[in-house]
C-alpha positions as CSV (number, residue, x, y, z in Angstrom):
1,X,2.8,9.0,18.9
2,X,2.2,11.1,21.9
3,X,-1.1,11.2,23.8
4,X,-1.9,14.7,22.4
5,X,-1.4,15.8,18.8
6,X,-0.3,19.4,18.6
7,X,2.6,21.7,18.9
8,X,5.6,20.7,20.9
9,X,5.1,21.7,24.5
10,X,8.4,23.5,24.8
11,X,7.4,25.9,22.0
12,X,3.7,26.9,22.2
13,X,0.2,25.7,22.8
14,X,-1.3,22.7,21.0
15,X,-2.1,23.1,17.3
16,X,-5.5,21.4,17.3
17,X,-8.2,20.3,19.6
18,X,-6.6,18.4,22.5
19,X,-9.3,15.7,22.7
20,X,-8.0,13.1,20.2
21,X,-8.6,9.4,20.2
22,X,-5.8,7.1,21.0
23,X,-3.9,5.6,18.2
24,X,-6.3,3.4,16.3
25,X,-5.2,-0.1,15.2
26,X,-6.2,0.3,11.6
27,X,-4.5,-0.9,8.5
28,X,-5.5,-1.3,4.9
29,X,-4.8,-5.1,5.2
30,X,-5.6,-5.7,8.8
31,X,-8.3,-6.4,11.4
32,X,-7.8,-5.0,14.9
33,X,-5.5,-7.1,17.0
34,X,-6.6,-8.2,20.5
35,X,-5.4,-6.5,23.5
36,X,-2.9,-8.7,25.4
37,X,-1.9,-8.4,29.0
38,X,0.0,-10.5,31.5
39,X,2.2,-13.4,30.4
40,X,0.5,-13.9,27.0
41,X,1.6,-10.3,26.2
42,X,5.1,-11.2,27.4
43,X,5.3,-14.3,25.3
44,X,4.2,-12.5,22.1
45,X,6.4,-9.5,22.8
46,X,9.5,-11.7,23.4
47,X,8.9,-13.7,20.3
48,X,8.3,-10.5,18.2
49,X,11.5,-9.0,19.6
50,X,13.4,-12.2,18.7
51,X,12.1,-12.0,15.1
52,X,13.2,-8.3,14.9
53,X,16.7,-9.3,16.0
54,X,16.7,-12.1,13.4
55,X,15.6,-9.8,10.6
56,X,18.3,-7.3,11.5
57,X,20.9,-10.0,11.8
58,X,20.0,-11.4,8.4
59,X,20.9,-8.1,6.8
60,X,24.5,-8.2,7.8
61,X,25.1,-11.9,8.6
62,X,22.8,-14.0,6.4
63,X,22.1,-17.5,7.6
64,X,24.6,-19.8,5.7
65,X,21.9,-22.3,4.7
66,X,20.4,-19.8,2.3
67,X,17.4,-17.4,2.0
68,X,14.7,-20.1,1.9
69,X,16.0,-21.5,5.2
70,X,15.7,-17.9,6.7
71,X,12.1,-17.8,5.4
72,X,11.3,-21.1,7.1
73,X,12.7,-19.7,10.4
74,X,11.0,-16.3,9.9
75,X,7.6,-17.9,9.3
76,X,8.1,-20.1,12.3
77,X,8.5,-17.0,14.5
78,X,5.6,-15.0,13.0
79,X,2.8,-17.4,12.1
80,X,2.2,-18.7,15.6
81,X,2.0,-15.1,16.9
82,X,-1.0,-14.4,14.6
83,X,-3.1,-17.0,16.5
84,X,-2.2,-15.4,19.8
85,X,-2.6,-11.8,18.7
86,X,-5.7,-12.0,16.6
87,X,-9.2,-13.3,17.5
88,X,-10.9,-16.1,15.7
89,X,-14.1,-14.2,15.3
90,X,-16.1,-17.1,16.8
91,X,-17.7,-15.9,20.0
92,X,-17.7,-19.3,21.7
93,X,-14.0,-19.7,21.1
94,X,-12.8,-16.2,21.9
95,X,-12.1,-15.1,25.4
96,X,-12.8,-11.5,26.6
97,X,-9.1,-11.0,27.2
98,X,-6.2,-13.0,25.8
99,X,-5.9,-16.1,23.7
100,X,-7.9,-19.2,24.6
101,X,-6.8,-22.9,24.6
102,X,-7.6,-23.3,20.9
103,X,-5.4,-20.3,20.0
104,X,-2.5,-21.7,22.0
105,X,-3.0,-25.1,20.4
106,X,-3.0,-23.6,16.9
107,X,0.1,-21.6,17.7
108,X,1.9,-24.7,18.9
109,X,0.9,-26.7,15.8
110,X,1.9,-23.8,13.6
111,X,5.3,-23.7,15.2
112,X,5.9,-27.4,14.6
113,X,4.6,-27.3,11.0
114,X,6.8,-24.3,10.2
115,X,9.9,-25.7,11.8
116,X,9.4,-29.3,10.4
117,X,11.6,-28.7,7.3
118,X,14.6,-27.8,9.4
119,X,14.2,-30.1,12.4
120,X,17.2,-32.4,12.5
121,X,15.5,-35.4,14.1
122,X,13.8,-38.2,12.2
123,X,10.0,-38.1,12.4
124,X,8.5,-41.3,11.0
125,X,9.5,-41.5,7.4
126,X,10.1,-37.7,7.3
127,X,12.2,-35.1,9.0
128,X,16.0,-35.5,9.0
129,X,16.9,-31.9,8.5
130,X,16.8,-29.2,5.9
131,X,19.0,-30.9,3.3
132,X,17.0,-34.1,3.5
133,X,13.8,-32.2,3.1
134,X,15.0,-30.5,0.0
135,X,16.2,-33.8,-1.4
136,X,12.6,-35.0,-1.3
137,X,11.4,-32.2,-3.5
138,X,8.8,-33.8,-5.9
139,X,8.9,-37.0,-3.9
140,X,7.3,-36.0,-0.6
141,X,6.6,-38.8,1.9
142,X,3.3,-39.1,3.9
143,X,4.7,-37.1,6.9
144,X,5.8,-34.3,4.6
145,X,2.4,-34.2,3.0
146,X,0.7,-34.2,6.4
147,X,2.8,-31.3,7.7
148,X,2.4,-29.4,4.5
149,X,-1.4,-29.8,4.7
150,X,-1.4,-28.6,8.3
151,X,0.6,-25.6,7.3
152,X,-1.8,-24.8,4.4
153,X,-4.8,-24.9,6.7
154,X,-3.0,-22.7,9.3
155,X,-1.9,-20.2,6.8
156,X,-5.4,-19.7,5.4
157,X,-6.8,-19.5,9.0
158,X,-4.2,-16.8,9.9
159,X,-5.1,-14.9,6.7
160,X,-8.8,-15.1,7.7
161,X,-8.1,-13.8,11.2
162,X,-6.1,-10.8,9.9
163,X,-8.0,-9.8,6.7
164,X,-11.3,-11.7,6.6
165,X,-12.7,-14.4,4.4
166,X,-12.2,-13.2,0.9
167,X,-8.5,-13.9,0.3
168,X,-8.7,-17.4,1.9
169,X,-11.7,-18.2,-0.4
170,X,-9.7,-16.9,-3.4
171,X,-6.8,-19.2,-2.4
172,X,-9.3,-22.2,-2.2
173,X,-10.6,-21.4,-5.6
174,X,-7.0,-21.5,-7.0
175,X,-6.4,-24.7,-5.1
176,X,-9.6,-26.2,-6.6
177,X,-8.5,-25.1,-10.0
178,X,-5.2,-26.8,-9.6
179,X,-6.8,-30.1,-8.4
180,X,-9.8,-30.2,-10.7
181,X,-8.4,-28.4,-13.7
182,X,-7.8,-31.7,-15.5
183,X,-11.6,-32.4,-15.5
184,X,-12.3,-29.3,-17.6
185,X,-12.9,-29.7,-21.3
186,X,-9.5,-29.8,-22.9
187,X,-10.4,-27.4,-25.6
188,X,-11.0,-24.7,-23.0
189,X,-8.1,-22.2,-22.8
190,X,-7.8,-22.6,-19.0
191,X,-7.8,-26.4,-19.0
192,X,-4.7,-28.2,-17.9
193,X,-3.5,-31.7,-17.1
194,X,-4.5,-31.5,-13.4
195,X,-2.4,-31.8,-10.2
196,X,-2.8,-34.5,-7.6
197,X,-2.8,-33.5,-3.9
198,X,0.9,-34.4,-3.3
199,X,2.0,-32.2,-6.2
200,X,0.0,-29.3,-4.8
201,X,1.6,-29.7,-1.3
202,X,5.0,-30.1,-2.9
203,X,4.6,-26.9,-4.9
204,X,3.5,-25.0,-1.7
205,X,5.8,-26.5,0.9
206,X,9.0,-27.5,-0.9
207,X,9.5,-25.1,-3.7
208,X,10.4,-21.5,-4.2
209,X,7.0,-20.5,-5.6
210,X,4.7,-21.5,-2.7
211,X,4.7,-20.4,0.9
212,X,8.4,-19.5,0.7
213,X,8.1,-17.6,-2.6
214,X,8.7,-14.0,-3.6
215,X,5.8,-12.5,-1.6
216,X,7.0,-13.9,1.8
217,X,10.6,-13.2,0.8
218,X,9.6,-9.5,0.4
219,X,7.8,-9.5,3.7
220,X,10.6,-11.1,5.6
221,X,13.4,-9.2,3.9
222,X,12.0,-5.7,3.3
223,X,8.6,-5.1,4.9
224,X,9.5,-6.1,8.4
225,X,12.6,-3.8,8.3
226,X,10.4,-0.9,7.1
227,X,7.8,-1.5,9.8
228,X,10.7,-1.5,12.3
229,X,11.8,1.8,10.9
230,X,8.3,3.2,11.1
231,X,8.0,2.1,14.7
232,X,11.3,3.7,15.7
233,X,10.4,6.9,13.6
234,X,7.2,7.2,15.5
235,X,8.9,6.5,18.8
236,X,11.4,9.3,18.1
237,X,8.6,11.9,17.8
238,X,8.8,12.3,14.0
239,X,5.2,11.5,13.4
240,X,3.9,14.4,15.6
241,X,6.5,16.8,14.1
242,X,5.2,16.1,10.6
243,X,1.7,16.9,11.5
244,X,2.7,20.0,13.6
245,X,4.7,21.2,10.6
246,X,1.8,20.8,8.2
247,X,-0.6,22.7,10.5
248,X,1.9,25.5,11.1
249,X,2.8,25.9,7.4
250,X,-0.7,26.8,6.2
251,X,-2.4,28.4,9.3
252,X,-3.2,31.7,7.8
253,X,-4.8,31.0,4.3
254,X,-8.4,30.3,3.5
255,X,-7.4,26.9,2.1
256,X,-5.1,26.2,5.1
257,X,-7.3,23.4,6.5
258,X,-7.3,21.4,3.2
259,X,-3.6,22.0,2.5
260,X,-2.8,20.9,6.0
261,X,-4.7,17.7,5.5
262,X,-2.9,16.9,2.2
263,X,0.6,17.8,3.6
264,X,0.0,15.8,6.8
265,X,-1.1,12.8,4.7
266,X,2.1,12.9,2.6
267,X,4.5,13.4,5.5
268,X,2.8,11.0,7.9
269,X,2.6,8.4,5.1
270,X,6.4,8.1,5.2
271,X,6.0,6.7,8.7
272,X,3.1,4.4,8.2
273,X,3.1,3.4,4.5
274,X,-0.6,2.5,5.1
275,X,-3.5,4.4,3.4
276,X,-6.2,3.7,6.0
277,X,-3.9,4.2,9.0
278,X,-2.7,7.5,7.6
279,X,-6.2,8.7,6.9
280,X,-7.4,7.9,10.4
281,X,-4.3,9.4,12.1
282,X,-4.4,12.6,10.1
283,X,-8.2,12.8,10.5
284,X,-7.9,12.7,14.3
285,X,-5.9,15.9,14.1
286,X,-7.2,17.8,11.1
287,X,-11.0,17.0,11.2
288,X,-11.6,19.6,14.0
289,X,-9.8,22.2,11.8
290,X,-11.7,21.2,8.6
291,X,-15.0,21.3,10.5
292,X,-14.3,24.9,11.8
293,X,-13.4,25.9,8.2
294,X,-16.8,24.8,7.0
295,X,-16.1,21.5,5.3
296,X,-19.0,19.0,5.2
297,X,-18.1,15.6,6.8
298,X,-18.3,13.7,3.5
299,X,-16.1,16.3,1.7
300,X,-13.5,16.2,4.5
301,X,-13.6,12.4,4.7
302,X,-13.0,12.1,1.0
303,X,-10.0,14.5,1.3
304,X,-8.6,12.5,4.2
305,X,-8.9,9.2,2.3
306,X,-7.3,10.5,-0.8
307,X,-4.4,12.1,1.2
308,X,-4.0,8.9,3.1
309,X,-3.8,6.7,0.0
310,X,-1.1,8.9,-1.3
311,X,1.1,7.4,1.5
312,X,1.2,4.1,-0.5
313,X,2.0,5.9,-3.7
314,X,4.7,8.2,-2.4
315,X,8.5,7.8,-2.1
316,X,10.5,7.0,-0.2
317,X,8.5,4.2,1.5
318,X,5.6,3.4,-0.9
319,X,3.7,0.3,-0.1
320,X,4.4,-3.5,0.2
321,X,3.6,-4.1,-3.4
322,X,6.4,-1.7,-4.5
323,X,9.0,-4.1,-3.0
324,X,7.4,-7.0,-4.9
325,X,7.6,-4.9,-8.1
326,X,11.4,-4.6,-7.5
327,X,11.7,-8.3,-6.9
328,X,9.6,-9.4,-9.9
329,X,11.4,-7.1,-12.3
330,X,14.8,-7.8,-10.7
331,X,15.6,-4.1,-10.3
332,X,16.7,-2.0,-7.4
333,X,14.2,-0.4,-5.1
334,X,15.6,3.0,-5.9
335,X,14.5,2.4,-9.6
336,X,10.9,1.8,-8.4
337,X,11.2,5.0,-6.3
338,X,12.3,6.9,-9.5
339,X,9.4,5.5,-11.5
340,X,6.9,6.7,-8.8
341,X,8.3,10.2,-8.5
342,X,6.4,12.1,-11.3
343,X,3.1,10.1,-10.7
344,X,3.3,11.2,-7.1
345,X,3.6,14.8,-8.1
346,X,0.6,14.5,-10.4
347,X,-1.4,12.8,-7.7
348,X,-0.8,15.4,-5.1
349,X,-1.2,18.2,-7.7
350,X,-4.7,16.9,-8.5
351,X,-5.6,16.8,-4.7
352,X,-4.2,20.3,-4.0
353,X,-6.1,21.8,-7.0
354,X,-9.3,20.0,-5.8
355,X,-8.7,21.5,-2.4
356,X,-8.3,25.0,-3.8
357,X,-11.4,24.6,-5.9
358,X,-13.5,23.3,-3.0
359,X,-12.4,26.1,-0.8
360,X,-13.8,28.6,-3.3
361,X,-16.9,26.6,-4.2
362,X,-17.8,25.8,-0.6
363,X,-16.9,29.2,0.7
364,X,-14.6,27.9,3.4
365,X,-13.2,30.3,6.0
366,X,-9.8,30.8,7.5
367,X,-9.2,29.0,10.8
368,X,-6.9,30.5,13.4
369,X,-4.9,27.7,15.0
370,X,-2.5,28.5,17.9
371,X,0.9,27.3,16.7
372,X,4.5,28.2,16.5
373,X,6.1,29.4,13.3
374,X,7.3,27.0,10.6
375,X,10.9,28.2,10.9
376,X,11.0,27.6,14.7
377,X,9.6,24.1,14.2
378,X,12.2,23.4,11.5
379,X,15.0,24.9,13.5
380,X,14.1,22.8,16.6
381,X,12.8,19.6,15.1
382,X,13.8,19.6,11.5
383,X,16.4,16.9,12.2
384,X,13.5,14.3,11.9
385,X,13.9,14.6,8.2
386,X,17.4,13.3,8.3
387,X,16.6,9.6,8.5
388,X,14.3,9.9,5.4
389,X,17.0,11.8,3.5
390,X,19.5,9.1,4.6
391,X,17.4,6.3,3.0
392,X,17.3,8.2,-0.4
393,X,21.0,9.1,-0.3
394,X,22.2,5.6,0.7
395,X,20.0,4.1,-2.1
396,X,21.5,6.5,-4.6
397,X,25.0,5.6,-3.4
398,X,24.2,2.0,-4.2
399,X,23.6,0.7,-0.7
400,X,21.1,-2.1,-0.7
401,X,17.5,-1.2,0.4
402,X,17.8,-3.5,3.5
403,X,21.0,-1.9,4.8
404,X,19.8,1.6,4.0
405,X,16.6,1.2,6.1
406,X,18.6,-0.4,9.0
407,X,21.0,2.6,9.0
408,X,18.1,5.0,8.8
409,X,16.4,3.2,11.7
410,X,19.6,3.5,13.8
411,X,19.8,7.2,12.9
412,X,16.1,7.7,13.9
413,X,16.8,6.1,17.2
414,X,19.8,8.4,17.8
415,X,17.7,11.4,16.9
416,X,15.2,10.4,19.7
417,X,17.8,11.7,22.2
418,X,17.4,15.2,20.7
419,X,13.8,15.5,21.9
420,X,13.2,16.0,25.6
421,X,9.9,14.1,25.4
422,X,11.6,10.9,24.0
423,X,15.1,11.2,25.5
424,X,14.2,9.2,28.6
425,X,12.3,6.6,26.6
426,X,15.3,6.1,24.3
427,X,17.4,5.3,27.4
428,X,14.9,2.6,28.5
429,X,15.7,-0.9,27.4
430,X,12.0,-1.8,28.1
431,X,10.8,0.9,25.6
432,X,13.3,-0.2,23.0
433,X,12.2,-3.8,23.5
434,X,8.5,-2.8,23.0
435,X,9.2,-0.6,20.0
436,X,11.1,-3.3,18.1
437,X,8.4,-5.8,19.0
438,X,5.6,-3.5,17.8
439,X,7.4,-3.1,14.5
440,X,7.2,-6.9,13.9
441,X,3.6,-7.1,15.2
442,X,2.5,-4.5,12.8
443,X,3.9,-6.7,10.0
444,X,1.9,-9.8,11.0
445,X,-1.1,-9.2,8.7
446,X,1.3,-8.6,5.8
447,X,3.1,-11.9,6.5
448,X,-0.3,-13.7,6.5
449,X,-1.3,-12.1,3.2
450,X,2.1,-12.7,1.5
451,X,2.2,-16.4,2.7
452,X,-1.3,-16.9,1.4
453,X,-0.5,-15.2,-1.9
454,X,2.1,-18.0,-2.3
455,X,-0.8,-20.4,-2.8
456,X,-1.9,-18.2,-5.8
457,X,1.5,-17.8,-7.3
458,X,2.3,-21.6,-7.0
459,X,-1.0,-22.6,-8.7
460,X,-0.6,-20.1,-11.5
461,X,3.0,-21.3,-12.0
462,X,2.2,-25.0,-12.0
463,X,-0.8,-24.7,-14.2
464,X,0.2,-21.9,-16.5
465,X,-3.0,-20.1,-15.7
466,X,-1.5,-16.6,-15.8
467,X,-0.4,-17.0,-19.5
468,X,-3.7,-18.6,-20.4
469,X,-5.8,-15.8,-18.9
470,X,-3.5,-13.2,-20.4
471,X,-4.0,-14.7,-23.8
472,X,-7.8,-14.8,-23.3
473,X,-7.7,-11.1,-22.3
474,X,-5.8,-10.1,-25.5
475,X,-8.0,-12.3,-27.6
476,X,-11.1,-10.5,-26.3
477,X,-9.6,-7.2,-27.2
478,X,-8.6,-8.4,-30.7
479,X,-12.2,-9.5,-31.3
480,X,-13.2,-5.9,-31.2
481,X,-10.5,-4.5,-33.7
482,X,-7.5,-5.4,-35.7
483,X,-5.8,-2.1,-35.0
484,X,-2.9,-2.4,-32.5
485,X,-3.7,0.8,-30.7
486,X,-7.3,-0.1,-30.3
487,X,-6.4,-3.6,-29.1
488,X,-4.0,-2.1,-26.5
489,X,-6.6,0.5,-25.4
490,X,-9.3,-2.2,-25.0
491,X,-6.9,-4.5,-23.1
492,X,-6.0,-1.6,-20.8
493,X,-9.6,-0.9,-20.1
494,X,-10.4,-4.5,-19.5
495,X,-7.3,-4.8,-17.2
496,X,-8.3,-1.6,-15.3
497,X,-11.8,-2.9,-14.7
498,X,-10.5,-6.4,-13.7
499,X,-7.9,-4.9,-11.2
500,X,-10.6,-2.5,-9.8
501,X,-12.9,-5.4,-9.2
502,X,-10.1,-7.6,-7.8
503,X,-9.1,-4.8,-5.4
504,X,-12.6,-4.8,-4.0
505,X,-12.2,-8.3,-2.7
506,X,-8.6,-8.7,-1.6
507,X,-5.9,-6.6,0.0
508,X,-3.5,-4.4,-2.0
509,X,-0.6,-6.8,-1.8
510,X,-2.6,-9.8,-3.0
511,X,-4.3,-7.7,-5.6
512,X,-1.0,-6.8,-7.1
513,X,0.3,-10.4,-7.0
514,X,-2.8,-11.8,-8.7
515,X,-2.9,-8.9,-11.1
516,X,0.7,-9.2,-12.2
517,X,0.2,-12.9,-12.8
518,X,-2.7,-12.4,-15.1
519,X,-2.7,-8.8,-16.4
520,X,1.1,-8.4,-16.6
521,X,1.6,-11.1,-19.3
522,X,-1.2,-9.6,-21.4
523,X,0.4,-6.1,-21.4
524,X,3.8,-7.5,-22.1
525,X,2.4,-9.5,-25.0
526,X,1.3,-6.2,-26.5
527,X,4.8,-4.8,-26.3
528,X,4.3,-2.7,-23.2
529,X,7.5,-2.4,-21.3
530,X,7.9,-4.3,-18.0
531,X,8.2,-1.2,-15.8
532,X,5.2,0.5,-17.3
533,X,3.1,-2.7,-17.0
534,X,4.2,-3.3,-13.4
535,X,3.5,0.3,-12.3
536,X,0.1,0.1,-14.1
537,X,-0.9,-3.0,-12.0
538,X,0.6,-1.4,-8.9
539,X,-1.4,1.8,-9.1
540,X,-4.7,0.1,-9.8
541,X,-4.1,-2.3,-7.0
542,X,-3.5,0.5,-4.5
543,X,-6.5,2.6,-5.8
544,X,-8.9,-0.1,-4.5
545,X,-8.4,1.8,-1.2
546,X,-10.6,4.7,-2.6
547,X,-12.8,2.6,-5.0
548,X,-16.5,2.1,-3.9
549,X,-18.1,0.0,-2.6
550,X,-15.3,-1.1,-0.2
551,X,-12.8,1.9,-0.2
552,X,-11.3,1.1,3.2
553,X,-9.5,4.4,3.5
554,X,-12.8,6.2,3.0
555,X,-14.5,4.0,5.5
556,X,-11.8,4.9,8.1
557,X,-12.1,8.6,7.3
558,X,-15.9,8.5,7.5
559,X,-15.6,7.0,11.0
560,X,-13.5,10.0,12.1
561,X,-15.7,12.7,10.5
562,X,-19.0,11.1,11.2
563,X,-20.0,11.4,7.5
564,X,-22.1,9.0,5.5
565,X,-19.8,6.3,4.2
566,X,-20.9,6.0,0.5
567,X,-20.9,9.7,-0.2
568,X,-17.4,9.9,1.4
569,X,-16.2,7.2,-0.9
570,X,-17.4,9.1,-4.0
571,X,-15.7,12.3,-2.7
572,X,-12.5,10.3,-2.2
573,X,-12.8,9.0,-5.8
574,X,-13.2,12.6,-7.0
575,X,-10.0,13.7,-5.3
576,X,-8.0,10.7,-6.5
577,X,-9.3,10.8,-10.1
578,X,-5.9,11.7,-11.7
579,X,-4.4,8.6,-10.2
580,X,-6.8,6.4,-12.1
581,X,-5.9,8.0,-15.4
582,X,-2.2,8.5,-15.2
583,X,-1.4,4.8,-15.1
584,X,-3.3,4.3,-18.3
585,X,-1.0,6.9,-19.9
586,X,2.0,4.8,-18.9
587,X,1.0,1.9,-21.2
588,X,-1.1,3.6,-23.9
589,X,1.4,5.8,-25.6
590,X,5.2,5.8,-26.0
591,X,5.6,9.3,-24.5
592,X,3.5,8.1,-21.5
593,X,6.5,6.1,-20.3
594,X,8.4,9.3,-19.8
595,X,6.2,10.0,-16.8
596,X,8.1,7.1,-15.1
597,X,11.3,9.1,-15.7
598,X,12.3,6.6,-18.4
599,X,13.5,8.6,-21.4
600,X,15.4,11.7,-22.5
601,X,15.3,14.6,-20.0
602,X,13.5,16.9,-22.4
603,X,10.9,14.3,-23.1
604,X,10.4,13.8,-19.3
605,X,10.0,17.6,-18.8
606,X,7.4,18.2,-21.6
607,X,5.3,15.2,-20.8
608,X,5.2,16.2,-17.1
609,X,4.2,19.7,-18.0
610,X,1.4,18.5,-20.4
611,X,0.2,15.9,-17.8
612,X,0.1,18.6,-15.1
613,X,-2.1,20.7,-17.4
614,X,-4.3,17.7,-18.1
615,X,-4.7,17.0,-14.3
616,X,-5.6,20.7,-13.8
617,X,-8.3,20.4,-16.5
618,X,-9.7,17.3,-14.9
619,X,-9.7,19.0,-11.5
620,X,-11.7,21.9,-13.0
621,X,-14.1,19.5,-14.6
622,X,-14.8,17.5,-11.4
623,X,-14.8,20.6,-9.1
624,X,-16.9,22.8,-11.3
625,X,-14.5,25.8,-11.0
626,X,-11.8,27.2,-13.1
627,X,-9.1,28.8,-10.9
628,X,-8.6,32.5,-11.7
629,X,-12.0,32.8,-13.4
630,X,-14.8,31.3,-11.4
631,X,-17.6,28.8,-11.3
632,X,-17.8,26.6,-14.4
633,X,-21.2,25.6,-15.9
634,X,-22.0,22.1,-17.3
635,X,-20.8,22.9,-20.9
636,X,-17.5,24.2,-19.6
637,X,-17.0,21.2,-17.3
638,X,-17.6,18.8,-20.2
639,X,-15.1,20.7,-22.4
640,X,-12.6,20.7,-19.5
641,X,-13.0,17.0,-19.0
642,X,-12.6,16.3,-22.7
643,X,-9.6,18.6,-23.0
644,X,-7.9,17.0,-20.0
645,X,-8.4,13.4,-21.3
646,X,-7.1,14.4,-24.8
647,X,-4.1,16.1,-23.3
648,X,-3.2,13.0,-21.3
649,X,-2.8,11.0,-24.6
650,X,0.5,12.9,-24.9
651,X,0.7,12.8,-28.7
652,X,1.4,16.1,-30.6
653,X,-1.9,16.1,-32.4
654,X,-3.8,15.3,-29.2
655,X,-2.0,18.0,-27.3
656,X,-3.0,20.7,-29.8
657,X,-6.6,19.4,-29.8
658,X,-6.7,19.3,-26.0
659,X,-5.4,22.9,-25.7
660,X,-8.0,24.1,-28.1
661,X,-10.8,22.3,-26.2
662,X,-9.5,23.6,-22.9
663,X,-9.3,27.1,-24.3
664,X,-13.0,26.7,-25.3
665,X,-13.8,25.7,-21.7
666,X,-12.1,28.9,-20.4
667,X,-13.9,31.0,-23.1
668,X,-17.3,29.6,-22.2
669,X,-16.8,30.3,-18.6
670,X,-15.7,33.9,-19.2
671,X,-18.7,34.5,-21.4
672,X,-21.0,33.0,-18.8
673,X,-19.5,35.2,-16.1
674,X,-19.9,38.4,-18.2
675,X,-23.5,37.6,-18.9
676,X,-24.2,37.3,-15.1
677,X,-22.5,40.6,-14.4
C-alpha cells in the first residue's frame, strides 16, 4: 500500500486525513514479526523468495516424488524462517534487533529435522533417502524417532512464537490423550488402547495424517499462492483503489461514513483474506470520517470489526479454512465459493441495515470528503478488478484453483504497469523479489498453525476420538428428547456453543480442523448433508473473530478508534448477529440448505428472500429502529426479534407465523408513534 491512503494523486486531493499509520503487521492468526535488517534480512528474504518460486513451480511441474515429498521440502523452507522472523518472547533470549544465537540454532536444527526424510545419505541406522524412509513406516528406528521428536518440539515452538501458547497446549493435550488414553477406564466412551511414543511419532512424521497431512497440504498448495496473489495485488495499487472507490461512492449521503466502511471491508478483504488485518487497514482510513460523522469510538470499532471479518466469509478469496473444506469434502474450490455466496449477501445485508439504523438512531451527519467521482475512478483504475474477475471466470471454466490464482497473480503484475505510481516498481527486480518474498512471509503463521493442527488430526485419527466425541454429543442431545428435530436442534446448539468456546482459544484454521473432527461426524450422523455441516463449522470457526471475550478483530479496531475494548466487542457482535443465525438454518431445516445454492432455482430464490426479511427483522430488533417508520420500543423490538427468528426456520407455517409477528411489531411501532404525535 502507498504511504498515504486517499485519492490517486493524478486525479484529485486525498480522500481522508493524510496522517495514517504505516501498514500494521496484524493478522487474525499472527503475532507481529520482528524487524530484520542487514544480512539476516537478506537470508530470510532469499529463502522466502526461493519458497515462492518452488510453490509456483509445483503448480505447473509437480515434483515427481509426489505431493508429500513437496510438503517435506516446503516445510524445510518455511519452518526455519519462523525462528528467524519471530521473537521467542523471552527477554533474555531476544535481541533488540535481529535473531540471536538460539534463533539461528533452532533454525538450523529445524532445517535438518525437516530435510531428514529426503536426505540421501545414511545417518546411523536411519536416513538413506525418501523411499527408504517411507519403507520404515510403522517401524521407525531410533534415529527416525529422535528426528521426529525434534521436529515435534520445533513445530510447537514455532506455533507458540506466531500465535501464542493456547494452540501448542491444545496439541499437548491431544498428545497426552494419545499416550495415556489406554489408562482411562475402558467403559468410558473416549477410552482407547493407548499409543506408545514410537507410534505417535510415526503417525506425525511418517504418515499422511500428521505434519504432512491435509492442513499443511492446503497451506503449501493453496494458501501460499493466495498470499502471493495478495502481495502482488497490493503492490499493483489495487488495495488503495478499493478504499478510494468506497469513499467516493458514498460521499454525499448521511450514512456515507458507515457504508464506506462496509464497502471498504468487503473490497479490501479480497486482498488480505484476514479479518483483523482488514479491520485495522480500513479503520486507518475511515475512522477519521466516522468520527466526523458523529460515531462513538465503540460503535465505529464494532462496525470496522464486523466489516473486516466479512473478508474471511466473502468470495472469491474466503479464508484458509475454506480451502480445507474443499479438501476434506473432495470438491472444487468453486463449489465452496458457490455455497458462500448467499450467506455473504445476508451477512452484508445485516451490516448495511444496522448502519442505516444507527445513522438514524445516533443522528449522524453527512461528511464532505474531497474526492474524485466514482466514474472517473472506475474509468482510470477499474482495471484492478480484472484479476479478481479472472479468478472466478477461470474457476468456472474448470481451471484448477492453483492455476487460476497464479494466472490472476500474473495479470495483477501486468496491471501494475498501468499505474504511474507502481510502473517503476514493476520494472525493478528488487521490488519483485521483495513482493514475492513478502507473500511467503505473510503465510508463515498459517504454516505453523496448519503443521501443528496435524498433531490434532493424527491423534483423532489414530484414537478414533472424533467419532467418540461425536457420539457423546448426539447422546447428550437424545437424553433430552426422542424427537429427531429436537435432537438435531439440541445438537446444533451444543455444537455452536462448543465451536464458539473453541474459537476463543485457538486460531480460525485450527478451530475449523478440530471442530470438523468432532462436530462434523455428529451432524453427519443426524443426516445433515456434508456441505451444510462443513459450512456450519466453517462459519462458527470464523465468527470467533467477533466473539467476546477475545474477538481479535474488535481488539484491532478498538486500537484504531481508541474505544473501550469490551464495548467494541459487543457492538461487533451486534453487527454480525445474522452470521451467527444463518449457519444454524443450513443444518436445521431442509429448505435451509437452499441458502447454500444447493437445490431448485425457485427454492433458492424464495428462501433467500425470506432469509433477507428475517435478517431485516433482526436488524430492527438489535438497532431499535424500523426503517421507514421510526424508533421501536421494547415490545416492538421483542416482536421483531421473535418474528425474525421464526422466519429463519424457513418452513411454510413458520413463515406465515413470522410475518404475522413482524406485522405486529410494525403495528405497535406505528401506534406508539401516533400517540407521541
